[in-house]
N, C-alpha and C positions, 0 to 999 in steps of 0.2 A: 796673055794665055792663060797663067794660073787663077787669074781671077776669074776668067770665064769658066773654067772648071769649078771654081769653089762656089760662085753663082749659081751653077747649074746643079751642083750638089745641095744649095741651101732650098734653092726651089724645090728639088724632088723631095726633101725630108717635108717641106710644108705640105707640097701635094699629099703624101703619104699620111700625114697626120689629119688632113681633112678628110680624105676618106675613111681614115679608121674614125676619128669622131662622127661622123655620119654614119660609120653601120654602127657604133654604140649607140646613138640615137635609136637606130631601126630596131636593135634589140629592145631597150628599153621599154619602147613602144609597141613591140610584140608581145614582151612579158606585163605590161601594165593590167591589163584585163583581167589574167588569171590571177594577179596579187587583189585586185579588188573585190572578183569572185570568193576570194577565201573568205572574206569578211562579211559575205552575207549570212544571216542567219535564219535558218532553216527550223520553221516550225510545224507541227504535227496539227492535223484537224482537229485533236481533242485540246491544243493547247490556246485555241481560239473560240470565241462564239459571237453570235450578232446580236445586236440590240435590238430588242423586237418589241412590240406593242400589246398588252396582255394584261387581264385582270389580275391584281393582288389584294390577299389579305392578310392583315398584318394582325396579329395576335397572339394569345398567350396557351402556349402546349397544355393540354392537359390530358389526363388518361384516368380511367377507373371504372366500376361496375354500377351496369342499370339493375335500378330495383324498383320494385312494384312502389307506386306512391302511397296508395292504402295497403296495409297489411292489419288483420283482426285477428285475435285471438279468442277463440270461441269456447269460453270455460263452462263447466255443469253449473247450472245455479243449485241443484239439490241433491244431496247424497241418495243414489238410486241407483237400481241394477238397469244397464242399457237393455231395452227388450229388441228394438230395431235400429239399425243404420240405415239409411234411404239413399246416401251419396257414396259415390269413391272419390279417390285422389284425382286430379286433373279434368273433373267434371265442373261444367257453367251452371251457376246458379241464379237465380233471379232473388231479389231483396222478399223476404217472408215466406220463401220455400220452405217446406219441412226437412229437415238433415235426420235427424232421428229422433227415436221416442223411446221416454224411460216407462219403467213398468207402472202401472196404475193402478194395482191391488189397493194402496192406500189412501191414494188422492182422490180419485173417483168415487168411492164412498163417501168422504170426506166432503167432496162438493156437495152431493147429492144430500146428506144431513144438515149442512149449513143450510141450504136452498129450503128446505122444510122448514129450518128453525126461524127463517127470515119469514116466509109464509104465515107463521103462527104468529110471531110478533106482528107482523101489519093487520093481521086479523083483529087482531088483541086491541091493536091502538084504535082502528077505526071503530071497533063497540064502545071504546072507553070514549071515544069523543061523543057517540050519540047518546051515551048515558048521561055524558056531563049536558047535554042539552035538556034532559029529561030532569036534571038536579040531583039525579041519583049518584052520580060520583063528585067527588071535587077536582080542582083543576089539578091539585098534587096528583092525584092519580091519573090523570091524562099527560103528566109531562113525565111521570115515571114510564107509561105504556110507549112514550114516545121516544124516549133514553132505550128501553129493550129495545126496540126495531133497529135506531139506529147501532146500536153494537151489533143485533143480527147482521145487518148488513154489511157490516164491515167483517164480519166473521165469514159471510159468505164471499165476499170479494177475497180475502184472503185465501181462502179454501179455491177459488177458481183462478187465483193467480197460479196456486202451488199445482193444480189439475192442467194450466196453460204451460208451464214450466216443465212438464212432462213430456212435451213437444219441443224440439229444439231447432230454431229455426234461422234462415240466413239475415244477419242484420244488414245486409246492403247486396247488390248485384256484385258477382265477381267468379274466382274462379277456386275452387278449393284444392289448395297447395299442399295442404297436410291433414291426413285421417287416423288420430290417435287411439281408437276406441272400436270394437267389435262388438257385435252382439253378445250377451250373455255377461259384459264386465260391469264389474261393481266399481262407481265411482265415487270420489267424495265431492263434496261442496268445492268446487275451484280448479277443479283438474282439467286440462287441455283436452277438450274433444275433437277439434277442429282449428285447422288455419285457413283462412280465407283473405286471397288478394288481386285485388281490381287494379288490373294492368293495361286498363285504356291510357292512366300516364305513367310515365316512367319517372324516376328520378335518379340522378346521376349525379353523384358525389366527388368531389377533385378537391386538390389543395394547387395553389399557386404561390411562388416567391413572395416574398412580403413586400419588395420593390412595386410590385403590380395592386397593391391595395387600393392606390387611388385612383386607378384606372377601370378596374373590375366593379359594375355596379349592377345592382339588382334592375332587369329587364335587356342586358347586354344577351346579341345575339351568340349563342353557340354552334359551331360544325363539329360534326361528330359522326366517325367511321365505325360499325358496329364490326368486330372480328364473329365470322359465323351467319350473320345473317344474310338471306337472298338480295335485300334491298339495302346494301350498307350505309348508304348515305343517309343521314335526317341532322335534323337540327332541333333547338330547342332554345329557350332563356333561361338567363340567371333569374332565381325565384329568391333565394337565401345567400346571404354572404355574413359569416361570423363577424362579430363584433371584436374579436381577439386576433392575434395574431399567437402562434404557438411556441411559446419562448425555445422550445428546446429545435424545433425545425426551421424557425424562423419560416413559416406555411401558413397561408390565410388558405381556410375550407368553406368552398362554394357548393352549391347545390345548384341543379339544373332540371327543370321540367321539361321532360320529352314526350310529345302527343305520341302516342300508339296508334295511327291509323289503319283500321282493317287486324289491329292485333298481330301485328307482323312478328313483334318484338317481344320477349320474354323476359323476365328476371334473371341475372347472374350473367348475363352477355357481357363482354370485357367491351368497351368504347375506350377512342381516342380522339383529340381532335384539339379544336383550338377556341377561346374565347375571342370572338370579334374585337378588335379594338376601333380598327380599321379597314373600309374596301377601297379600293382603288377600280376603276375601269378604264380599259385602254391607255395605262402608263406604258411610257417606254423604261424596258427592265433589263438589265443584265444578270447573271450568276453572279453570287456572292465572292466568289473567287476572283473577280473581276475588279474589285472595289480595293484600293489601294488608298494608305494614309502616308504623309509623309512625316518629317521630322515635326512640324509644327502641326499635326494633326488633321490638315486638309485631304479632303477626298478628291481622287482623283484616278484614269483610267489610261490605260497606254490601247491607242488605236494602230490600227496599219491602216495607213493610205498612202498611197501612190507608190505602194511597194516599200512604205518605211514607216518607222515606228515614230510615233507622234503623243508627248503626254496632254492629256484633255482633262482639266480642273471642272469637276460636277459636283452638283448639288443631290445628296441624296435624299428619298422620300422613306415611303413605307417601305419593311422589309417582310416577304412572305417567309418565314422561316421551312415552313411544309414544302414550299417549291422550290426553296435555295434562291429566291432572286430578290435583287434591290429594285425600287424604282429610282431612276433618276428623273430630276424634275428640271433639271438645268444643265450645259453642257454636252449634251450628246444628243443626237438623231435615232431612229429606230433603222434598221438595215446597217449602222455602221459597225466594222468588226473589231472586237476586243480582244485583249491578251489575256489570259486565265493564269492563274496559279504564280508560282514562282516566276520570277523576271531577272533572275542574275543574268548578267553581261549584256541585257539588253538597255539600250538609252536610247533618248529621241535623237532622231536623225539616222539611225544605221536603217541600212537595208534590210530586209527581210523577205522569206517567200514562203509561202506556206504548200506543204507538200500533198498534192493532190487536191490543192483548191486554188482561189485567187488571191494573191498578195495585193 
């Protein structure tokens, strides 16, 4: 009888143990999804970006000021009193147009006198030639008369030159950017009268780091954005590059010729842009913050695929600094989602979800 009681008790214990074990399994099974969900990383929409196909420009950033390509300093050719000023600052002028006139009280009579002397010398020379043919004078007399004529012609030319200098004319077409005299001013030889600029072409001077010296060449295209211009975007080409690098700054100076179609731009405007080293049309690109480097220096990105993080080794191409984009030439397709910025705690294979987006 005791044996049956013991056997029944043992059976009861085993049965209770089995029930408890099954209950524990159900509890663990019920709590497992909660534990898994606690390890799902949540990324914001600002933490990810899609690889897109776009145009990129890789270049050297530059900035500087636009200046007229042609600046002419018009100085006084004679010491004299300014009788009349015919133009104002900002006025457009044509080549040869009169800008100012000096007093001609001395130059004009001198020119008329020199002309009269030249006419008299010419008449005397003709008379000597006739007399020589008649044998009335010697060859020497004819030669002396010719010398006198040539001297009179030179004196007249000089007097005419001084008279012509009494009218100051524009040496080229352009715009008067500075007027330094008024009517009645007495000026010395060499004093500044006007400054004329031609803005049909502008020049943009800038410096680039010396490491780009081998890449920046004459003829390279330049894309510029001009501050304060209605049509801000324009382009030009490198026209000159200094032969030496500044030893103090390690910068190389270059000059860019910028066509000024329609005269939209003026000297003194600030511009910034890039010397174009390479252009890519329709390349796969991601933000610079998406490209990472491992300890060996190999480039890779973290992509979100199937709700998990995956590492993708990539090959990079052109970098568009202005757009903050990097071309991916291999390892990534357009439309794939990449992780941006710091990725601490994110490991390949980890489950992720994108708040407000697709995982």
